[in-house]
N, C-alpha and C positions, 0 to 999 in steps of 0.2 A: 393301523392296518400294517404296518411294516415289521411290528412286532411279530405278528403271525408269518407274513411273507417271509419273513429275513432278510429284506431289502435293505441295502444301505447305499443311497446313491450319493453321498456325499465323502469326497476323497481328499485326503491330503497330498499335495503336490509333492510333498518335500519328502515323505516317508510310505505312501501309498496306502496308509491306514483309511478302512471305511468305517464312515457313520451312517446312522439311520435319521439323524436330525443335524439339520444347519448349526443349531445352536452348541452341539457335541463337538462338531468341527471348529469352530470357533474357539471352544475352550481349548480343543487340543492343541491349538495352532499355537497358543502361548506356552507352551514347551518348547518349540523350536524359537520362538522370539525373544524367549525369557521375559515376556511382558506379564506384572504380578498388581496388579489395577486395584486389588482390594490389602486395604491395609489399616491396621491395629493401630487406635488413637490411642491405646496406651504405651506400647512400647515401641511402634513403628515397624514392625515386621511387614512385609506384604505376601501376599498367595497368589495364585493365578486363579483360585477358585473361592466363590464368597462360601460354601460350605465349609472350607479349610479353615476361613477366617472364621466362622463362628465356632467349628471345633476348638480354633485356639484361642477364642475370648473365653472359654471355660476354664483355661488356667488362670486367667486373671480373677474371676469370679469366686472359683474354687466349687464351683457347680458340678458334681458327678451324679447326674440324674440315673445310671445304669447299675443296678444293685444285684449282687450275685446272690440267690435264696438259699444257698449252703452253707456260705460265710459271711454273708453281710457287707463283703469287701464291695465298693463303691467304683466306677468307672467313668471317663468325660464321654468317651464313645461306645457303641453297642458292640463294633466288631472288636473292642477291648473286652467288655465282658464276655461274648462268645469265645473268644482264643483262652480266657481265664478258664472258663466254664469246663475245659478240656483238661485241666490240672484235676478237678475233681474226678472226673469219668474216665481219665487216663486214655481215652482217644488220641491216636498219632496219625491222622487220616492222609497226612503228605508224605508220600515215599520216595527215596531217591532209587532212581530206574537203577543207577550203577551198582550201589551197594546195598541196598535194599532197606538202610537206616531211615528210621519213622521220625517224623515230625510233628510237633501239636497247631504248628502254625506254619502258613505258606510262605513267610518271609524267613523261618529259620531253613527250609528246604532251600529257598533261592540263596542265602549265604552259604550253606553245606556244597551247594554244587558248585561252587567257585573253587573249592577244592580238588573236585575232580578237573576241571576246565583250565585252572591256573588265573582266570581269570580276575585283574585285578583293576577294575576301573575308577577307583578313586583317587586321582593324581595331586600331589602336593605341587602348588604354584610356584613355589619358593624354591625348591629343587629338584624337582621333577619325579622323587620318590612315589612308588605305587603301593596301592591298599587293595585286599578284598574286601574289607569292609567301611564304611564311612566313619564309624566309629575309631579305627585305628588312625584314619588319618587326621580326627579330629584330633585325637591325643599326639599324634606326631608333631599336629601343628604348634604346640605347645612349645616344641624345643626352639621355634623360629620366635614366638613371641614373648616365652619368656612366663609364661602365664602357669600360675601353680594354684588353681581354684579350690585344692582340697586342703584342710588344713587341720591340724591336730589340736582337739581341745585342749588337750593336756599342757603341751609346751608350744603351741603357735606355729611349730614348721611347719611350712606348705611343701605341697606335692603335686606334680604336673597331672597324677592320675589317682584312681580311688584305690587300685591296688596296692601301688607304693605306701599310700596312707595305712593300709591294712595291714602290711607289714610292719610299718614303723611302730603301730600302737601295741603290739606285742611286747615291745621293748617297756611301756608302761605296766601292760598287765602281766608281764612275767611269764606269758603263754608260750610254754615250750612243747609242742606237739610230736615234734620228730627226733625219735632217740637210736641212739646206735647199739646196736645188737652186741657189739664188741666191748666196749667200755661204759657204757650206761650211759652216757653224756647227752644231752639235752639242746636241741636247736628248734628256735621259734621258725625258722623257714626251711624247708626242703631242699634248697639249694646249699644251704650252708650246710647239710648233715652230708649231701653229697659229696662235697669239696671235704670235710673230715674223713670221709672213710676211705679216702685216697691214701691217708697217712697210715692206716693201718693195710690197705692192699699195697702200697707203694707205687701205684698206678701214677704215671706222670704223662697223662694224652697229650701234652701241648708242647710240641716241637719247634725249636727255634732252625728255620730254613737255613741261615746263615753257617753254624757252627755245630747244630744237631743237639745242643743242651734241652732236657727234656723239663717240664715243668708241671706240678698239681693244679696250677690255675693260670688261667687264660690270663687277667692281670699281671701275675708275675713274669709270663712271658712277655706280653707288652712294655714292661718296666726294662729287661732284658733286652730287647730288639734295638732300644735306644743307645746301648753300647754300640750296635754296630752302625747305628745311622748317624750317630753322633748329634742328636738332635738335644740340645738343652732348653725348652721351653718354659724354664721357671727361674724368673731373675730378683734377685735382692734389689731392692728398691734403696736400700742403704748405700751398697759399695758396688752394684750391677754384676757381681759374682753370679754365674748362670748354675743350673743343676739339671741334671736329668730328672729326678722325681720330685715332687711337693713335699715328700716328707724330708729328703736330702736338705729340701729349702729350709723348711720348717726348723729343723734341729742346727742349721747356720743360724738363723735368725736370732737363735738366743744368746748368741755373741753379742748383738747388736743391743737387746732388748735386757740383757743379765736375767733372763727368768730362769729359774732352777726348781726344773717340775718334780723333779725325782728325789724323793725324799727317805733319809734311811729309817728304816725300821725300827732299828737298834739304837739311835741316837738322833739329834734333830738336826744332824748336817743335811744340806740340799745340794743337788747336783745339776749340772745341764743337761749331761746326757745319761741315759741307762748305762752304758758300757763301763762309765765313771764309777754311778752308784756301786754295782757291780763289783768292781776292784776293790772300791771301799769297803764294801761289808765283809769281805774274807778276813779283815781286821777283826771285828767281832765274832765270827765263823770259827776262824782259824783254817779255813777250808784254803787249799794249796791249788793254785791254775794249772 
């Protein structure tokens, strides 16, 4: 009868939320206590609801009983199917009251609302940094754990997030979607094109606060700042000499290894440094410095 009367006599003493059934209150209390009595026998993951465990078990069994009549795609949960169906109908019933943007899922609207509120409910337990999405926190946590679950099938290189892997894959495919309108040079990433365009525009948006020198890339400014700070974080393990940049250390280490990576295109002679190669090649080209 409480369904019809709307009566909710069972109240949570911690947050004041009311329920029509005692069992619903007991289930709700687990949110506050953190209790998760329902455990998966396959992987050990625990849940506060038996229904959540039941849905989770389908991951292990591969069962997807809810099928889309439009395209045949199957889902573990009926709610996932209902959300998917909106991709066919184009219906977006969840509307942001602040900017009017519409969404096909309530979860998308909730995430979007955090742009307006500035809410960042997901906090890193290691460093305290907060995020507006749990996926961003999960991605950030890999900085602390060193976890790199996304592996390139071509060369085996691993990455902490899928977007980094997608960018990397373009090296193998040779795909270059972003083309400079000034010179026609193409790039695999939009960020690379933006950096390149500064060569044409002469834009140098990154300025040193110490001496006012400007740079077209933030990485160049960061390297430059070490001149002022005196930080030499890269040390040679052979002679303990320190350097400002990793590139400077790498060039120095060739003295110890005897490595000569720069080969003359006119003869078989090799050199430790590119500048030495350029000087040598003038013998062949007749070019005067």
